[in-house]
N, C-alpha and C positions, 0 to 999 in steps of 0.2 A: 588436106591430110592424107595424102597419098603415102606418108611415112611414116603416122600412125599404123596404116591398116598394113603397110609391109611389115612393119612390127611387130603385130599383133596376129598375122597368118604367120611369121617364123615363131614365133613365141608358142604358138600352138602346135605348130610340124615337129620342130623341136624334141616337145616336149611329148607328145599324143605319140610319135614313130619310136621313143629312144623308150620313155618310161613306161607307156601303158601296155605293149607287150610284155615288158619284163612282170611288171603288177599283173598281168592274166593270167603268165606261167605258175608265177609263186602262187595266187590264192586261188584259180581257177581251175589249170590244168592239175597240181602239185598240192591243192589244199593246203597250203603253208609248211609243205613236207619237200622242198623240192628236194632233186638231185645236185651234188656238188659241183657239174659245171655250170650249174644256170647259175652259180656267185663268182663266177667269171665273167659274165656280163654286168654284172653290178655296176661297173664303172659307167656304160654307155645307160646305165638307168639313173645313174647319179646324174650323168650331164642332162639327161632331159630333164632333173626337176631343176635344171639350170636355165631351162628353156626359154625366159623371160630375158634375163641377164645377157643372155648367150645375144637374145636379139637385138637386146639393149645396145649394145656393143658395136654389131656387126653392121646395123641400118645406121649407128651413128657413123661409123667410120666411113660408108657409103656416100651420105647428105652431107657431112660437116667435114670430111677427112681425118688426119688425127688430131685438129683441134676440138672436134665435138669426143673423140676419145678420153682426150687429156682433160676436158669438162669434166666427165662423168668420173673420174679416178680422183679429180683433186676434189671434187664433192662428197667422196666416200670419205676424206678424212677431214672433213669439214666440219670439225667438233665444237669450236670455236662459239657457241651461242649463249643465250640470254640461262643463268642457271636453272628459273623458271618451267623451263622447257625441258630439264633433264627430271624434274618433280613430275611434272604432266606424265612422261613417258614411263617412267618406272612406277607412282602411284595410281593412276588413274586406272589402269585392266587389273590388279588385284582387289582396289578397292570397290571396282563394278561387282566382280566375283562376289566379295563380302558382301557387301549390300544386296545381295541376289540371294544370297542364304538367308540375310536377314528377312526378306520380304516371304518366302518360301516356307522359311519357321514360325511365321507373324513372332518373333522374337529372337533371341542371340542363344537360347537352348543348346544349338549345333554348334555356335561360332564359340562359345564358351570353350570348348573343348580342346582349342587348336593350340598346337603344340608347337613351338617357333621353331624350339631346335630341329626336328625334321624335318621341316619347310626351308631353312635356312642350308641345311645340310643335300635338302634336294637342288637347293638352285644353281649351283655349278653345272651340276650335272644336266640338270634342264635347260639350261643357256648352250651349254657345250653342245649337246645332241640338235636342240635346235637349229643354230645360227648361220651351218653350211648348209640347210637345205632351205626354208621358203626365205628368212629374210637378207640370205647373202646372192641366192642363187635366183633372188627376184625382184630385186627391189631397184636396181639397177636398170631393168626394164620401168617397172611400174609408174613408179616414182622420178626416175630419173630420165628416162626417154619419153615416156607417153603422157604423164601427170603434164608438163611443162606446156606441151603443144595444146593439148586440150583445152588448159588454162585460156590459152590465148583466143583459140576458135571459140572457147563456148562459156568461158566462165566458171564460179566455183561449183555452182548448184549442176551444170550439166555436165562439166567435165567427172564429177563424181559417180554422177550415175552412170556413165558410159566405162568408165574404169571399175564402179564395183560389176559393171557387168559382164566387162572382157577377164577379170578375175576370177569370179564365181567361176565361169561358164569353161576358164583354161582347167578349169579343178577337173574336166568330164572324167579322164581316167580315173583318177583316185577316187571321185565317186564310187564308179562302176566296180573296179576291181581290188579297191584295198579301204575296207571300212575302217574309221577311225583318222584315213591322213587328212580328209578331208572335212566331210560331213560326219561328227559323233557315231561312232557305233554304236549307243546305246538308241540311236533316234531312227537308225535304217534307210534305205535310199526309196525314197516314194515324191511324188511331186510338191507334196506338204514338206518335206524334210528341203531338199534343195530349194523351194521357196524360201524356207527361214534361214539358211545357209548364204542364200543371194542378200536378204536384209542384213544378215551376220557381217559380208562382208563389205558393204556397200555403207554400213554403223560405222566401220575400222576405217577405210577409205574417205569419209568422211570428214574423221577427227586426222588421219595422216594427211588429207589435203589442208585443215588447217595448221597441223605443225610444218607442212611443208613451205606455205606461204609465210609462215611467223618464221621462221628461221631460213629466210633465203635460199629454198632448194636445197637441202643439208640431208645427201643421201647418208651421212652416219647416223644424223635423228632418226630418220625414216627405217631403216636396218636395226635401230636398238628396237622401237615403238614396233616393228614385226616381230623381232622376238618376244617381246613382255605380253603382246597379243596371243602368241601363241602360247606361250609357256605359264600363263597366270592361273590357270584353271590347274593345269599339274599340278604347279606347286601347293597350289591353295589345298589341293586337297590331300597334297601329302602330309599336311600338318594336322589331319581332322583324321577322327573314326571313318573304319570302312562305311561307304553311301551306300544306301540301295539304289537300283539304276531307277526306280521311278524320283528317285529325291535330286538324283544326278540331272536327270532328264528336265524336271521341274526348276533345279540353277540355272542348266541351260538357256531355256527359253526366257527368264527373267531377263538374263542376263542380258541377252539380244535387246530385251526393251528398253534396259538400260542404255545400251551402249546408241540404241537407236536416236535414244532424248539428246543423250549428249553428242552423235554425232548432228543432228539436225539442230542444237544450240550453237556448237561451233559455228557451223556454215554461215548460219544467221549473224554469228559475233565478228566473221571476217569478212562477212560482207557489207556490214555496219562500220568495219573499220579497214578499206580496201587498201590490202599492200602489193605495190607492183612485182609481177613474177617474175622468177630469174629470167635473165635471157637465155633462147636457146640457138 
């Protein structure tokens, strides 16, 4: 597991050194009104957000040479998977949000006001803004490099928990200095909110472990799944009337419960229908 430890250390180092100070300056020092010169450092902060993918490529190159890098690049283009997994990727996250709203409302009172037009118009922008950051900036590392090695050593359950922990606390600078970039801004930073975020990330990790195994390690599908998880609530709320913060918080909490159940079910399913992990 030396390679995974090196990958994790490098992913944290790149992000915490390049992204953390920029977030601190923007939010804490300048209270959201930074001087112009700080924007010249934004490309370094952007690279910091790519810490996991950068680390994945670097450690793959050091441990496997060019063949390791080629494998990761080929997996990013592996879009030929059974169509049902595209349905899962694009339907499960927004459906979980809609179900959570129904549970909180104890009915469809709010959901009946959902406007497809504004939501569909918001969708391209939401995806375009999200894609360059979490999905592309992280998945080469989390699902491309770390997950197959963790699966080989520990199996789906322990690999999912380990990766869920790594992925959660990699967000440390975002938790501390940029409300809303990880833990929703309406939750605030506390031990409780960090634990809730850990549950969220681990639940999403479980579903993405299932997806990874059922698509023979397709990073293309992992990127899409990360994209839809990050955008689901934003797109759903854009089609709804303005919601009070308490309602948004309740929907978020119920949504984490729904994702937890789905994640557990996914791991149980893949355990009973074992699929060989892609070679690393």
